[in-house]
DOKOLVO-609506 format. One record per residue: residue in one letter; x, y, z of N, C-alpha, C, CB in turn. Coordinates in steps of 0.1 Angstrom, whole numbers, plus 5000, padded with zeros to 4 digits. Glycine has a CB too. Layout:
N
  code  n_east  n_north  n_up  ca_east  ca_north  ca_up  c_east  c_north  c_up  cb_east  cb_north  cb_up
     a       X        Y     Z        X         Y      Z       X        Y     Z        X         Y      Z
...
This chain:
200
  code  n_east  n_north  n_up  ca_east  ca_north  ca_up  c_east  c_north  c_up  cb_east  cb_north  cb_up
     m    4931     5115  4838     4934      5102   4844    4924     5092  4840     4934      5104   4860
     i    4928     5080  4837     4919      5070   4833    4909     5065  4844     4926      5058   4827
     e    4897     5064  4841     4887      5059   4851    4889     5044  4852     4873      5063   4847
     p    4889     5038  4864     4892      5024   4866    4880     5015  4862     4896      5021   4880
     q    4875     5016  4850     4863      5009   4846    4866     4994  4845     4858      5014   4833
     y    4879     4990  4844     4882      4976   4842    4883     4969  4855     4895      4975   4834
     i    4881     4975  4866     4882      4969   4879    4868     4965  4884     4889      4978   4890
     a    4866     4952  4886     4853      4947   4891    4850     4952  4905     4852      4932   4890
     t    4838     4956  4908     4835      4961   4921    4831     4950  4930     4823      4971   4920
     p    4839     4948  4941     4836      4936   4950    4823     4937  4957     4847      4935   4960
     a    4818     4949  4961     4806      4950   4968    4799     4963  4964     4808      4950   4983
     a    4786     4962  4960     4779      4974   4955    4777     4983  4967     4765      4970   4950
     g    4780     4996  4963     4778      5007   4973    4790     5008  4983     4766      5004   4981
     a    4800     4999  4982     4811      5000   4992    4824     5002  4984     4811      4987   5000
     w    4823     5004  4971     4836      5004   4964    4834     5013  4952     4839      4989   4958
     d    4839     5026  4954     4837      5036   4943    4849     5045  4942     4824      5044   4946
     n    4847     5056  4935     4859      5065   4933    4863     5072  4945     4855      5075   4922
     t    4855     5073  4956     4859      5079   4968    4870     5071  4975     4848      5081   4978
     i    4871     5058  4971     4882      5049   4976    4892     5048  4965     4876      5035   4980
     l    4888     5045  4953     4898      5042   4942    4907     5054  4938     4890      5038   4930
     e    4902     5066  4938     4910      5077   4934    4921     5080  4944     4901      5090   4933
     p    4919     5081  4957     4931      5083   4966    4940     5071  4966     4926      5086   4980
     l    4934     5059  4964     4942      5047   4964    4952     5048  4952     4933      5035   4963
     a    4946     5052  4940     4954      5053   4928    4965     5064  4930     4946      5056   4916
     e    4962     5074  4937     4971      5085   4939    4983     5080  4947     4964      5097   4946
     l    4980     5073  4958     4991      5067   4966    4999     5057  4959     4985      5061   4979
     n    4992     5048  4951     5000      5038   4943    5009     5045  4933     4990      5029   4936
     f    5004     5056  4927     5013      5063   4917    5025     5068  4924     5005      5074   4911
     e    5023     5074  4936     5035      5079   4944    5045     5068  4947     5030      5087   4956
     v    5039     5057  4951     5048      5046   4955    5056     5041  4943     5039      5034   4961
     l    5049     5039  4932     5056      5035   4919    5066     5045  4915     5046      5032   4908
     d    5063     5057  4916     5073      5068   4912    5085     5068  4921     5066      5081   4912
     t    5083     5066  4934     5094      5065   4943    5103     5053  4940     5089      5065   4957
     l    5096     5042  4938     5104      5030   4935    5112     5031  4922     5095      5017   4934
     a    5106     5037  4912     5113      5039   4899    5125     5048  4901     5103      5045   4889
     g    5125     5057  4910     5136      5066   4912    5147     5059  4920     5132      5078   4920
     a    5144     5047  4926     5154      5040   4934    5159     5027  4929     5149      5038   4948
     a    5153     5022  4918     5156      5009   4913    5160     5009  4899     5145      4999   4915
     g    5171     5002  4895     5176      5003   4881    5166     4998  4871     5188      4994   4881
     s    5164     4985  4870     5155      4980   4859    5141     4985  4860     5155      4965   4859
     l    5136     4986  4872     5123      4992   4874    5122     5006  4869     5118      4991   4889
     s    5132     5014  4871     5133      5028   4868    5130     5030  4853     5146      5034   4872
     w    5138     5023  4844     5137      5025   4830    5124     5019  4825     5148      5019   4822
     r    5119     5008  4831     5106      5002   4826    5095     5012  4830     5104      4989   4833
     w    5095     5018  4841     5085      5027   4845    5085     5040  4836     5086      5031   4860
     r    5096     5045  4834     5097      5057   4825    5093     5054  4811     5112      5062   4826
     a    5095     5041  4807     5091      5038   4793    5076     5037  4791     5098      5025   4789
     l    5069     5036  4802     5054      5034   4801    5047     5047  4797     5048      5029   4815
     s    5037     5046  4789     5029      5057   4785    5021     5062  4797     5019      5054   4773
     d    5015     5074  4796     5007      5080   4807    4995     5071  4810     5003      5094   4804
     d    4989     5065  4800     4978      5056   4801    4982     5044  4809     4971      5053   4788
     a    4994     5038  4805     4998      5026   4811    5002     5028  4826     5011      5021   4804
     r    5007     5040  4829     5010      5043   4843    4997     5044  4851     5018      5056   4844
     a    4987     5051  4845     4974      5052   4852    4968     5038  4854     4965      5061   4844
     r    4969     5029  4844     4963      5016   4846    4970     5009  4857     4965      5008   4833
     l    4983     5010  4858     4991      5003   4869    4987     5009  4883     5006      5004   4866
     a    4986     5022  4884     4983      5028   4896    4969     5025  4901     4985      5043   4896
     h    4960     5023  4891     4946      5020   4895    4944     5006  4898     4936      5024   4883
     c    4952     5001  4907     4951      4987   4912    4941     4987  4923     4966      4982   4918
     p    4933     4976  4925     4923      4976   4935    4928     4974  4950     4913      4965   4932
     f    4941     4975  4952     4947      4974   4965    4959     4982  4966     4950      4959   4969
     l    4963     4986  4978     4975      4994   4980    4987     4986  4977     4975      5000   4994
     l    4996     4992  4970     5009      4986   4966    5020     4988  4977     5014      4991   4953
     v    5015     4989  4990     5024      4990   5001    5019     4980  5012     5023      5005   5007
     d    5028     4974  5018     5026      4964   5029    5028     4971  5042     5034      4951   5028
     l    5018     4974  5050     5019      4981   5063    5016     4971  5074     5011      4993   5063
     g    5018     4958  5072     5015      4949   5083    5001     4948  5087     5024      4952   5095
     a    4991     4950  5078     4977      4951   5081    4971     4938  5085     4970      4957   5070
     a    4978     4927  5084     4973      4914   5088    4981     4909  5100     4974      4904   5077
     q    4989     4918  5107     4998      4914   5118    4995     4922  5130     5013      4915   5114
     p    4985     4918  5138     4981      4926   5150    4992     4927  5160     4969      4920   5157
     q    5002     4917  5160     5013      4918   5169    5022     4930  5167     5021      4905   5168
     l    5022     4935  5154     5030      4947   5151    5022     4959  5156     5032      4948   5136
     w    5009     4960  5153     5002      4971   5157    4999     4973  5172     4988      4971   5149
     s    5000     4962  5179     4998      4962   5194    5011     4967  5201     4995      4949   5199
     k    5022     4969  5193     5034      4974   5199    5039     4987  5192     5045      4963   5198
     l    5029     4995  5189     5033      5008   5183    5041     5017  5192     5020      5016   5179
     p    5050     5025  5187     5057      5035   5195    5048     5046  5200     5069      5041   5187
     r    5040     5043  5210     5031      5052   5216    5039     5064  5221     5022      5046   5227
     v    5033     5076  5220     5041      5088   5224    5032     5097  5233     5045      5096   5212
     s    5039     5103  5243     5033      5114   5250    5041     5126  5248     5032      5110   5266
     v    5053     5126  5253     5063      5136   5250    5073     5128  5240     5071      5142   5262
     h    5074     5133  5228     5081      5126   5218    5096     5130  5218     5075      5127   5204
     e    5105     5121  5221     5119      5124   5221    5124     5119  5207     5127      5118   5233
     p    5130     5128  5200     5135      5124   5186    5147     5114  5188     5140      5136   5179
     q    5147     5105  5178     5157      5095   5178    5170     5101  5172     5153      5082   5170
     p    5182     5095  5176     5194      5100   5169    5193     5097  5154     5206      5092   5175
     v    5200     5106  5147     5199      5105   5132    5205     5092  5127     5207      5116   5126
     s    5215     5087  5134     5221      5074   5130    5211     5063  5131     5234      5071   5139
     a    5203     5063  5142     5193      5053   5144    5182     5053  5133     5186      5054   5157
     l    5178     5066  5129     5168      5067   5119    5173     5062  5105     5164      5082   5118
     l    5186     5066  5102     5191      5061   5089    5192     5046  5089     5205      5068   5087
     a    5195     5040  5100     5196      5025   5100    5183     5018  5098     5202      5020   5113
     q    5172     5025  5101     5158      5020   5099    5152     5024  5086     5150      5024   5111
     r    5158     5033  5079     5151      5039   5068    5147     5029  5057     5160      5050   5062
     g    5135     5029  5054     5130      5021   5043    5130     5029  5030     5115      5016   5045
     p    5125     5023  5019     5126      5030   5006    5116     5041  5004     5124      5019   4995
     l    5106     5042  5013     5095      5052   5011    5098     5064  5020     5081      5046   5014
     p    5097     5076  5014     5099      5088   5022    5088     5090  5033     5100      5101   5013
     t    5092     5097  5044     5083      5099   5055    5070     5106  5051     5090      5107   5066
     p    5070     5116  5043     5057      5122   5039    5047     5112  5033     5059      5134   5030
     l    5053     5104  5024     5044      5093   5018    5039     5083  5028     5052      5086   5007
     l    5048     5079  5038     5044      5070   5048    5033     5076  5056     5056      5067   5057
     r    5033     5089  5059     5023      5096   5067    5009     5095  5059     5026      5110   5069
     r    5010     5097  5046     4997      5097   5038    4992     5082  5038     5000      5102   5024
     v    5001     5072  5036     4996      5058   5036    4990     5055  5049     5009      5049   5033
     l    4996     5059  5060     4990      5055   5073    4977     5062  5076     5000      5059   5084
     l    4976     5075  5072     4964      5082   5074    4952     5076  5065     4965      5097   5070
     f    4956     5072  5053     4946      5065   5044    4941     5052  5051     4952      5062   5030
     a    4951     5044  5056     4947      5032   5063    4938     5034  5075     4960      5024   5067
     w    4942     5044  5083     4934      5048   5095    4920     5052  5091     4941      5059   5103
     h    4919     5061  5081     4906      5065   5077    4897     5054  5071     4907      5076   5066
     l    4903     5045  5063     4896      5035   5057    4891     5024  5068     4904      5028   5046
     a    4900     5022  5077     4896      5012   5088    4884     5017  5096     4908      5010   5097
     r    4883     5031  5097     4872      5037   5105    4860     5038  5097     4876      5050   5110
     a    4861     5042  5084     4850      5045   5076    4844     5034  5068     4853      5056   5066
     n    4852     5024  5064     4847      5014   5055    4856     5001  5058     4848      5018   5040
     r    4852     4993  5067     4860      4982   5072    4861     4972  5061     4853      4975   5084
     l    4851     4970  5052     4852      4960   5041    4862     4965  5031     4838      4959   5034
     a    4862     4978  5028     4872      4983   5018    4886     4981  5024     4869      4997   5015
     a    4888     4983  5037     4901      4982   5043    4906     4967  5042     4900      4986   5058
     r    4897     4958  5044     4901      4944   5043    4905     4941  5029     4889      4935   5047
     i    4899     4947  5019     4902      4944   5005    4914     4951  5000     4890      4947   4996
     t    4915     4964  5002     4925      4972   4997    4938     4971  5004     4921      4987   4996
     l    4937     4968  5017     4949      4968   5026    4953     4954  5031     4947      4977   5037
     g    4944     4944  5028     4946      4931   5034    4945     4932  5049     4959      4925   5029
     m    4936     4940  5055     4936      4942   5069    4927     4932  5076     4931      4957   5072
     s    4933     4926  5086     4925      4917   5094    4916     4924  5104     4934      4907   5102
     g    4906     4917  5110     4897      4924   5120    4905     4929  5132     4887      4914   5124
     p    4913     4920  5138     4921      4925   5150    4930     4937  5146     4930      4914   5155
     c    4936     4938  5135     4944      4949   5131    4935     4962  5129     4952      4946   5118
     a    4923     4960  5123     4914      4971   5121    4911     4978  5134     4902      4967   5114
     a    4908     4970  5144     4905      4975   5158    4917     4983  5163     4901      4964   5167
     l    4929     4978  5161     4941      4985   5166    4944     4998  5159     4953      4976   5166
     v    4942     4997  5145     4945      5009   5137    4935     5020  5140     4944      5005   5122
     t    4922     5017  5142     4912      5027   5145    4914     5034  5159     4898      5022   5144
     a    4921     5027  5168     4924      5032   5181    4936     5041  5181     4926      5021   5191
     c    4943     5042  5170     4955      5051   5169    4951     5065  5170     4963      5048   5157
     r    4960     5073  5176     4959      5088   5176    4968     5092  5164     4963      5094   5189
     f    4966     5105  5160     4975      5110   5150    4989     5110  5154     4970      5125   5146
     a    4991     5113  5167     5005      5112   5172    5011     5099  5171     5005      5117   5187
     d    5003     5088  5172     5008      5074   5171    5012     5072  5157     4998      5064   5176
     l    5004     5076  5147     5007      5074   5133    5020     5082  5129     4996      5079   5124
     e    5021     5094  5134     5033      5102   5132    5046     5095  5137     5032      5116   5138
     a    5045     5090  5149     5056      5083   5155    5060     5070  5147     5053      5079   5170
     l    5050     5063  5142     5052      5051   5134    5060     5055  5121     5039      5044   5131
     a    5055     5066  5115     5062      5070   5102    5076     5074  5105     5054      5082   5096
     e    5079     5080  5116     5092      5086   5119    5101     5075  5125     5091      5098   5128
     q    5096     5067  5134     5105      5058   5141    5106     5044  5136     5100      5057   5155
     r    5096     5040  5128     5097      5026   5122    5094     5026  5107     5087      5017   5129
     p    5101     5034  5100     5099      5035   5085    5101     5022  5078     5107      5046   5079
     a    5111     5014  5082     5114      5002   5075    5103     4991  5076     5127      4996   5080
     w    5094     4993  5086     5083      4984   5088    5074     4984  5076     5075      4987   5101
     i    5071     4996  5070     5062      4998   5059    5070     4998  5046     5054      5012   5061
     r    5067     4988  5038     5075      4985   5026    5066     4984  5014     5084      4973   5028
     p    5072     4985  5002     5064      4982   4990    5059     4967  4991     5072      4985   4977
     r    5047     4965  4986     5043      4951   4986    5051     4942  4977     5028      4950   4981
     w    5055     4930  4982     5063      4921   4975    5077     4927  4971     5056      4916   4962
     h    5082     4935  4981     5095      4941   4979    5106     4932  4977     5098      4950   4991
     d    5105     4919  4981     5115      4909   4979    5113     4900  4967     5117      4901   4992
     r    5103     4904  4959     5100      4896   4947    5101     4905  4934     5086      4889   4948
     p    5113     4908  4929     5114      4917   4917    5107     4911  4905     5128      4919   4914
     e    5105     4898  4904     5099      4892   4892    5084     4896  4892     5100      4877   4892
     v    5078     4898  4904     5064      4903   4904    5063     4917  4899     5058      4902   4919
     w    5072     4926  4903     5071      4939   4898    5074     4940  4883     5081      4948   4905
     q    5083     4932  4878     5086      4931   4863    5073     4927  4856     5097      4921   4860
     a    5066     4917  4862     5053      4913   4855    5043     4924  4855     5048      4900   4863
     w    5042     4931  4866     5032      4942   4867    5035     4953  4856     5032      4949   4881
     l    5048     4957  4855     5051      4967   4845    5049     4962  4831     5066      4971   4847
     g    5053     4949  4828     5051      4944   4815    5036     4943  4811     5057      4930   4814
     a    5028     4939  4821     5013      4938   4818    5007     4952  4816     5006      4931   4830
     a    5012     4962  4823     5006      4976   4822    5010     4981  4808     5012      4985   4832
     a    5021     4977  4802     5025      4982   4789    5017     4976  4777     5040      4979   4787
     e    5010     4965  4780     5002      4958   4769    4989     4965  4767     5000      4943   4773
     e    4984     4965  4754     4972      4971   4751    4960     4963  4757     4970      4972   4736
     s    4961     4950  4757     4950      4942   4763    4951     4943  4778     4951      4927   4758
     p    4939     4945  4785     4939      4946   4799    4940     4932  4806     4927      4953   4804
     r    4939     4921  4798     4938      4908   4805    4949     4905  4814     4937      4898   4794
     g    4962     4907  4810     4973      4904   4819    4973     4912  4832     4986      4907   4811
     l    4970     4925  4831     4969      4933   4843    4958     4929  4852     4968      4948   4840
     e    4946     4925  4846     4935      4921   4854    4938     4908  4861     4922      4918   4845
     n    4945     4899  4855     4949      4886   4861    4959     4889  4873     4956      4877   4851
     l    4968     4898  4871     4977      4901   4882    4970     4908  4894     4988      4910   4877
     q    4960     4916  4891     4952      4922   4901    4945     4911  4909     4942      4932   4896
     l    4939     4902  4902     4932      4891   4909    4941     4883  4917     4925      4882   4899
     w    4953     4880  4912     4964      4873   4919    4967     4880  4932     4976      4870   4910
     g    4969     4894  4931     4973      4902   4942    4962     4901  4953     4975      4916   4938
     l    4949     4902  4949     4938      4901   4959    4938     4888  4966     4925      4904   4952
     q    4941     4877  4958     4942      4864   4964    4953     4863  4974     4943      4853   4953
     m    4965     4869  4971     4976      4868   4980    4973     4876  4993     4988      4874   4973
     l    4966     4887  4992     4963      4895   5004    4953     4887  5012     4956      4908   5000
     a    4943     4881  5006     4933      4873   5014    4940     4861  5020     4922      4868   5004
     a    4950     4854  5013     4957      4843   5019    4965     4847  5030     4966      4836   5008
     d    4971     4859  5030     4979      4864   5041    4971     4866  5053     4986      4877   5037
     v    4959     4872  5052     4950      4874   5063    4945     4861  5069     4938      4883   5059
     l    4941     4852  5060     4936      4839   5065    4947     4831  5071     4930      4831   5054
     g    4959     4831  5065     4971      4824   5070    4975     4828  5084     4982      4825   5061
     r    4974     4841  5087     4978      4846   5100    4968     4844  5110     4982      4861   5099
     r    4955     4842  5105     4944      4839   5115    4945     4825  5120     4931      4842   5108
     a    4951     4816  5112     4952      4802   5115    4961     4800  5127     4956      4794   5103
């Protein structure tokens, strides 16, 4: 796997492979899942070399939007004591594009990062301070309920902007890292703007 040497470190001592490697692993799973479900994205993803796929997955932020800047969502989690399963028809109606096992891993990563490295959570997840407090207060059972009962809440980042994904895939295929670096900076700016905009 390619080491993410082309990614600038936002804060010394707070941004290293202990964050970037699991982040890249999750991003790769997300991209692979999307490629299996989308027409044009599918063939573009499959056409990428292994190196290009690794470059794309080694993004400095999670390619999943889990509402990390929206405390109003996290304050209304489906808290559980005795968990009654929902009818299958209700679950199918809510189903998002990401499978439940991947949602669990995404949520556990967010929970761990919010507890262990609040700065990294703000950067990689676009997590606001109020959301970080709510996420760290979650029990494992709460995260499990969220993955099972509200799967459509957690979606690929910019899921409604296919042109963004086309640009990502095109930039990853290029030999020069400049285009991908620019898109990564743009993505970080969008995450920051989302956090600041919701704070206003």
